[in-house]
C-alpha positions in Angstrom: -14.4 105.5 180.9 -15.0 102.9 178.5 -16.9 104.9 175.4 -18.8 103.2 172.4 -18.3 105.4 169.8 -20.6 104.1 167.0 -23.6 103.9 169.4 -23.1 107.3 170.6 -23.1 108.8 167.1 -26.3 107.0 166.1 -28.3 107.6 169.3 -27.1 111.2 169.6 -25.4 113.2 166.9 -26.7 110.8 163.7 -26.2 113.9 161.5 -22.5 112.9 161.3 -21.5 110.1 159.4 -19.2 106.8 160.1 -17.2 104.3 158.1 -16.1 101.1 158.7 -13.9 100.0 161.3 -10.4 100.4 160.7 -8.2 97.3 160.4 -5.1 97.0 163.3 -2.8 96.5 160.2 -3.9 100.3 158.6 -3.3 101.5 162.4 0.2 99.7 162.8 1.3 101.3 159.1 -0.1 104.6 160.2 2.4 104.3 163.6 5.0 103.4 161.7 5.1 106.0 158.8 4.5 108.5 161.2 7.0 107.3 163.6 4.7 108.2 166.4 2.1 106.5 168.6 -1.4 107.3 168.0 -3.4 108.4 171.0 -5.2 105.2 172.9 -8.7 107.6 172.5 -7.9 107.5 168.6 -7.0 103.9 168.4 -10.5 103.1 170.3 -12.5 105.1 167.8 -10.4 103.8 164.9 -11.9 100.2 165.7 -15.1 101.3 165.6 -15.6 103.7 162.7 -12.5 105.3 159.9 -13.1 109.0 160.6 -15.8 110.7 161.7 -17.7 113.3 158.8 -19.5 116.1 160.5 -23.0 117.6 159.6 -21.1 120.3 157.4 -18.9 118.1 155.4 -15.7 118.5 157.4 -13.9 115.6 158.9 -14.6 115.7 163.1 -12.1 113.1 163.0 -10.1 112.1 159.9 -9.6 108.7 158.4 -6.3 107.0 159.3 -5.0 107.1 155.7 -5.9 111.1 155.7 -4.4 111.4 159.2 -0.7 109.9 157.7 -1.1 112.2 154.7 -2.1 115.5 156.5 0.4 115.2 158.9 3.2 114.1 156.3 2.0 117.5 154.4 2.1 119.5 157.6 5.4 118.2 159.1 7.3 118.4 155.3 5.8 120.7 153.0 8.6 123.1 152.4 6.2 126.2 151.5 4.9 126.8 155.1 8.8 127.4 156.1 9.3 130.8 156.8 5.3 131.3 156.9 4.6 129.2 160.3 6.2 127.8 163.0 7.2 124.2 162.4 4.5 121.7 163.1 6.4 118.2 164.3 5.3 118.7 167.5 1.3 118.3 166.5 -0.2 115.2 165.4 -3.2 116.1 163.4 -6.7 114.5 163.5 -9.0 117.1 162.2 -9.9 120.7 160.7 -13.3 123.0 161.0 -14.9 125.2 158.4 -12.3 128.1 158.6 -9.6 125.4 157.9 -8.2 125.5 161.3 -6.7 122.4 162.5 -6.9 120.4 165.8 -4.1 118.2 167.2 -2.7 116.3 169.7 0.8 117.4 171.3 3.7 115.5 170.3 6.2 114.4 173.3 9.0 112.4 171.7 7.8 109.4 170.0 4.1 109.5 171.7 1.6 111.5 171.6 -0.6 113.5 174.7 -3.9 112.3 174.6 -4.6 114.5 177.8 -4.9 117.6 175.3 -5.9 119.0 172.0 -4.6 122.3 170.6 -6.1 124.3 167.9 -3.9 126.1 165.0 -5.1 128.5 163.8 -4.5 129.0 160.1 -4.6 133.1 159.9 -2.6 134.0 162.9 -0.6 130.5 163.4 -1.3 130.4 167.3 -1.6 127.0 168.9 -4.0 127.3 171.8 -5.4 124.7 174.4 -8.4 123.8 172.8 -9.8 120.7 175.2 -8.7 118.2 177.5 -9.0 114.9 175.9 -11.1 113.6 172.7 -14.4 113.6 174.8 -13.8 117.4 175.6 -13.0 118.0 172.4 -16.1 116.4 170.4 -18.5 118.0 173.0 -16.9 121.6 171.7 -17.6 120.5 168.1 -21.1 119.2 169.1 -22.0 122.4 170.8 -20.8 124.1 167.9 -23.1 122.3 165.7 -25.6 122.9 168.1 -25.4 126.9 168.4 -24.9 127.0 164.5 -21.5 129.0 165.3 -18.0 127.7 164.6 -17.0 130.6 167.1 -18.6 130.0 169.7 -15.7 128.7 171.9 -14.1 132.0 171.1 -15.8 133.9 174.2 -14.9 133.7 177.2 -16.5 130.4 178.5 -15.8 127.0 180.0 -17.4 123.7 178.9 -18.6 123.4 182.6 -20.6 126.4 182.3 -23.4 124.0 180.7 -25.4 121.7 182.2 -25.4 120.0 179.1 -21.5 119.3 179.2 -22.6 116.5 181.8 -25.2 115.0 180.0 -22.8 114.7 176.8 -20.4 112.8 179.0 -23.0 110.5 180.7 -23.9 109.7 176.9 -20.5 108.6 176.2 -20.4 106.3 179.3 -23.8 105.2 178.7 -24.9 105.4 175.0 -27.9 103.2 175.3 -29.8 105.6 177.6 -32.2 107.8 175.9 -32.2 111.6 175.4 -35.2 111.7 177.9 -33.1 109.9 180.7 -30.6 112.5 180.4 -32.5 115.6 179.9 -30.6 118.4 181.4 -31.7 119.1 185.4 -32.2 115.1 186.0 -31.5 113.8 189.2 -28.0 112.0 187.6 -25.2 110.6 189.8 -21.3 111.1 187.9 -18.5 109.5 189.0 -15.6 111.8 189.6 -13.9 110.9 186.5 -16.7 112.5 184.4 -15.5 115.5 185.7 -12.3 115.5 183.5 -12.6 113.8 180.4 -9.2 112.0 178.9 -7.7 108.8 178.6 -4.1 107.4 178.9 -1.8 106.2 175.9 -1.7 103.4 174.2 2.0 101.5 174.6 
């Protein structure tokens, strides 16, 4: 599924703030400094905006320079030793109002673009939060709509909500208006819209 992230945010989540695209050299520097490949969905987003600042002042996606600083700190901060389990298997991309953080798992020198975990600072638990970047952003968007950062703490699933399909359609067809994508509209969806996720860059 090809996504035009900038158009999506400008048309459907304008409360967020975008930045200038990331230069290719900055992406290469990030990968070199962290010795891990950035997931392709994140690379695609960086090519349109260097991070996404959410409506409440927290980064939904950290700028690439902060991705480097944050991961280096999480991996190498000796103050965390004995307090938390090691973080070397997580590639951190954002945080929320509770200061909990979100990360792709790292497998060898690559990241798994199909999954995003949530690290809860208070309990040091690492839970599967979303299947891919698209579903992750849907969940953050839904928390914003509900004005409840703990909306997903209850026993619910994305597919319990009609607007999940609408959200996925917005991503793949950013020029569609809200009226054309109203909940309950007679819209056909491709099978891949059911399970968002993207492959790794080589």
